[in-house]
PAZAPA-4460 file (N, C-alpha, C; in steps of 0.05 Angstrom, whole numbers, plus 32768, in hexadecimal, padded with zeros to 4 digits):
% residues 92
    n_x    n_y    n_z   ca_x   ca_y   ca_z    c_x    c_y    c_z   seq   type   mol
   8DD3   8D42   869B   8DEB   8D33   86A2   8E00   8D38   868D     1      M     A
   8E18   8D40   8696   8E2E   8D45   8684   8E40   8D2C   8683     2      D     A
   8E46   8D24   866B   8E59   8D0D   8667   8E6F   8D18   8656     3      I     A
   8E88   8D15   8660   8E9F   8D1F   8651   8EAD   8D07   8644     4      S     A
   8EB5   8D0B   862B   8EC2   8CF5   861D   8ED7   8D01   860A     5      R     A
   8EEE   8CF4   860A   8F03   8CFB   85F6   8F03   8CE5   85E2     6      T     A
   8F03   8CED   85C8   8F02   8CD9   85B3   8F1A   8CDD   85A0     7      M     A
   8F25   8CC7   8597   8F39   8CC7   8582   8F2C   8CBB   8569     8      L     A
   8F28   8CCB   8555   8F19   8CC3   853D   8F2E   8CBD   8527     9      I     A
   8F2D   8CA5   851C   8F42   8C9C   850A   8F41   8CA8   84EE    10      A     A
   8F29   8CB0   84E5   8F28   8CBB   84CA   8F11   8CCF   84C8    11      N     A
   8F12   8CDF   84B4   8EFF   8CF5   84B1   8EE2   8CEB   84AC    12      I     A
   8EE0   8CD5   849F   8EC5   8CC9   849A   8EB8   8CC1   84B4    13      E     A
   8EC8   8CB8   84C7   8EBD   8CB0   84E2   8EB3   8CC9   84F1    14      H     A
   8EC1   8CDF   84EE   8EB8   8CF8   84FA   8E9C   8D00   84EF    15      L     A
   8E98   8CFD   84D5   8E7E   8D03   84C9   8E68   8CF1   84D5    16      A     A
   8E6F   8CD7   84D8   8E5B   8CC4   84E4   8E54   8CCC   8501    17      Q     A
   8E68   8CD4   8510   8E63   8CDC   852C   8E52   8CF5   852D    18      I     A
   8E58   8D09   851B   8E48   8D21   851B   8E2B   8D1B   8512    19      L     A
   8E28   8D09   84FF   8E0D   8D01   84F6   8DFC   8CF5   850C    20      D     A
   8E09   8CE6   851E   8DFA   8CD6   8532   8DFA   8CE3   854E    21      S     A
   8E04   8CFB   8551   8E05   8D07   856B   8DE9   8D10   8575    22      R     A
   8DE4   8D0D   858F   8DCB   8D18   859A   8DCC   8D37   8599    23      P     A
   8DB4   8D42   8598   8DB2   8D60   8596   8DBF   8D6E   85AD    24      A     A
   8DC1   8D61   85C4   8DCC   8D6D   85DC   8DEA   8D6C   85DD    25      S     A
   8DF7   8D60   85CA   8E14   8D5D   85CA   8E22   8D78   85C8    26      T     A
   8E36   8D7C   85D9   8E47   8D94   85D8   8E64   8D8B   85D1    27      R     A
   8E71   8D98   85BF   8E8C   8D93   85B8   8E9D   8DA8   85C5    28      V     A
   8EB1   8DA0   85D5   8EC1   8DB3   85E4   8EDC   8DBA   85D8    29      N     A
   8EE8   8DA7   85CA   8F02   8DAC   85BD   8F06   8D97   85A8    30      A     A
   8F12   8D9F   8592   8F18   8D8D   857B   8F34   8D93   8570    31      V     A
   8F43   8D7E   856D   8F5D   8D80   855F   8F5C   8D6D   8548    32      M     A
   8F6B   8D72   8533   8F6A   8D62   851B   8F87   8D5D   8511    33      M     A
   8F8E   8D43   850E   8FA8   8D3C   8502   8FA5   8D3E   84E4    34      M     A
   8FB7   8D4E   84D8   8FB4   8D53   84BB   8FCD   8D4A   84AD    35      T     A
   8FC9   8D41   8494   8FDF   8D38   8483   8FEC   8D50   8477    36      S     A
   9005   8D4C   846C   9012   8D63   845E   9001   8D6E   8447    37      P     A
   8FF2   8D5E   843A   8FE1   8D68   8424   8FCD   8D7C   842E    38      K     A
   8FC2   8D78   8446   8FAE   8D8A   8451   8FBA   8DA3   845E    39      I     A
   8FD0   8D9E   846D   8FDB   8DB5   847C   8FF1   8DC5   846E    40      N     A
   8FF9   8DBC   8456   900C   8DCC   8446   9029   8DCB   8450    41      G     A
   9030   8DB7   8461   904B   8DB5   8469   9056   8D9A   8460    42      S     A
   906E   8D92   846A   9079   8D78   8463   9074   8D63   8479    43      N     A
   9065   8D6B   848E   9061   8D5A   84A5   9043   8D57   84AC    44      L     A
   903C   8D41   84B9   9022   8D3F   84C5   9021   8D53   84DC    45      W     A
   900A   8D61   84E0   9008   8D74   84F5   8FED   8D72   8504    46      Q     A
   8FED   8D77   851E   8FD5   8D78   852E   8FCC   8D95   852E    47      L     A
   8FB4   8D9A   8523   8FA9   8DB5   8521   8F91   8DB8   8532    48      L     A
   8F8D   8DD0   853C   8F75   8DD6   854B   8F5E   8DDB   8537    49      Q     A
   8F47   8DCF   853C   8F2F   8DD4   852C   8F22   8DED   8537    50      V     A
   8F1D   8E00   8526   8F12   8E1A   852E   8EF3   8E18   852F    51      L     A
   8EE7   8E09   851D   8ECA   8E07   851D   8EC1   8DEE   850D    52      S     A
   8EA9   8DE5   8514   8E9B   8DD0   8505   8E7F   8DDA   8501    53      I     A
   8E77   8DDD   84E8   8E5C   8DE6   84E2   8E4D   8DD2   84D1    54      D     A
   8E34   8DCE   84D7   8E22   8DBE   84C7   8E14   8DD0   84B3    55      A     A
   8E16   8DCA   849A   8E0B   8DDB   8485   8DF5   8DCB   8476    56      D     A
   8DDC   8DD4   847A   8DC5   8DC6   846D   8DB6   8DDA   845C    57      Y     A
   8DB1   8DD2   8444   8DA1   8DE3   8432   8D87   8DD4   842A    58      K     A
   8D71   8DE1   842E   8D57   8DD4   8428   8D57   8DCC   840B    59      A     A
   8D4C   8DB4   8406   8D4A   8DAA   83EB   8D63   8D9B   83E2    60      G     A
   8D79   8D9D   83F1   8D91   8D8E   83E9   8D8F   8D72   83F4    61      S     A
   8D9C   8D5F   83E6   8D9B   8D43   83EE   8DAA   8D3E   8407    62      E     A
   8DC1   8D4C   840A   8DD2   8D48   8422   8DDD   8D63   842B    63      R     A
   8DE3   8D65   8444   8DF1   8D7C   844E   8E0F   8D76   8450    64      G     A
   8E1D   8D87   845E   8E3A   8D83   8461   8E42   8D8E   847C    65      R     A
   8E58   8D85   8486   8E66   8D90   849D   8E7E   8D9E   8493    66      Y     A
   8E83   8DB6   849D   8E9A   8DC6   8496   8EAC   8DC7   84AE    67      L     A
   8EC4   8DBB   84AD   8ED7   8DBA   84C3   8EED   8DCD   84BC    68      V     A
   8EF0   8DE3   84CC   8F04   8DF8   84C6   8F1B   8DF5   84DA    69      V     A
   8F33   8DF3   84D0   8F4B   8DF2   84E0   8F5C   8E0B   84DD    70      T     A
   8F72   8E0C   84EB   8F84   8E23   84E8   8F8F   8E26   84CC    71      E     A
   8F8F   8E11   84BC   8F9C   8E11   84A2   8F88   8E0D   848B    72      R     A
   8F6E   8E0E   8490   8F5B   8E0B   847A   8F43   8DFB   8484    73      G     A
   8F33   8DF2   8470   8F19   8DE5   8477   8F17   8DCB   8468    74      A     A
   8F07   8DB9   8474   8F01   8D9F   8468   8EE3   8D9C   8468    75      V     A
   8ED7   8D93   8452   8EBB   8D8E   8450   8EB6   8D70   8453    76      E     A
   8EA1   8D69   8463   8E99   8D4D   8466   8E7C   8D4B   845E    77      L     A
   8E74   8D36   8450   8E58   8D32   844A   8E49   8D2A   8463    78      P     A
   8E31   8D35   8466   8E20   8D2E   847D   8E07   8D1F   8472    79      A     A
   8DFE   8D0C   8482   8DE8   8CFC   8479   8DCD   8D02   8486    80      S     A
   8DCE   8D0F   849D   8DB5   8D12   84AB   8DAF   8D2F   84B5    81      S     A
   8DB8   8D42   84A7   8DB4   8D5E   84B0   8D98   8D67   84AA    82      L     A
   8D8C   8D76   84BD   8D72   8D81   84B9   8D73   8DA0   84BB    83      M     A
   8D89   8DAA   84C4   8D8C   8DC7   84C7   8DA9   8DCF   84C8    84      A     A
   8DAF   8DE8   84C2   8DCB   8DF1   84C5   8DCF   8DF9   84E2    85      S     A
   8DE8   8DF5   84EC   8DEE   8DFD   8507   8E0D   8DFD   850A    86      E     A
   8E16   8E0B   851E   8E32   8E0A   8526   8E34   8DF5   853C    87      T     A
   8E44   8DE1   8537   8E48   8DCB   854A   8E5E   8DD1   855E    88      I     A
   8E73   8DDF   8554   8E89   8DE5   8565   8E97   8DFE   855B    89      Y     A
   8E9F   8E0F   856E   8EB0   8E26   8569   8EC4   8E28   857F    90      T     A
   8EDE   8E2A   8579   8EF2   8E2C   858D   8EF0   8E46   859C    91      S     A
   8EF7   8E45   85B5   8EF5   8E5D   85C6   8F0B   8E71   85C2    92      A     A
***
């Protein structure tokens, strides 16, 4: 059964919580990210396309991380429940 949902996530920490708690069968179809001038390198807030989200897990490490790559750079988020590395999302 496919369930489609659009979500507006208020902060980057909430995104990490959602990624940590997602069922294995979850598919991400599109992601946009509102970025501050500090992140996007301009004088304005901008809506950027997310190019990929990867889960990075290293055996023996206490925590993994999510790497969110946008058109203008990358943001790392701490992950609390990773058991393996995987690509969660890649733009078409």
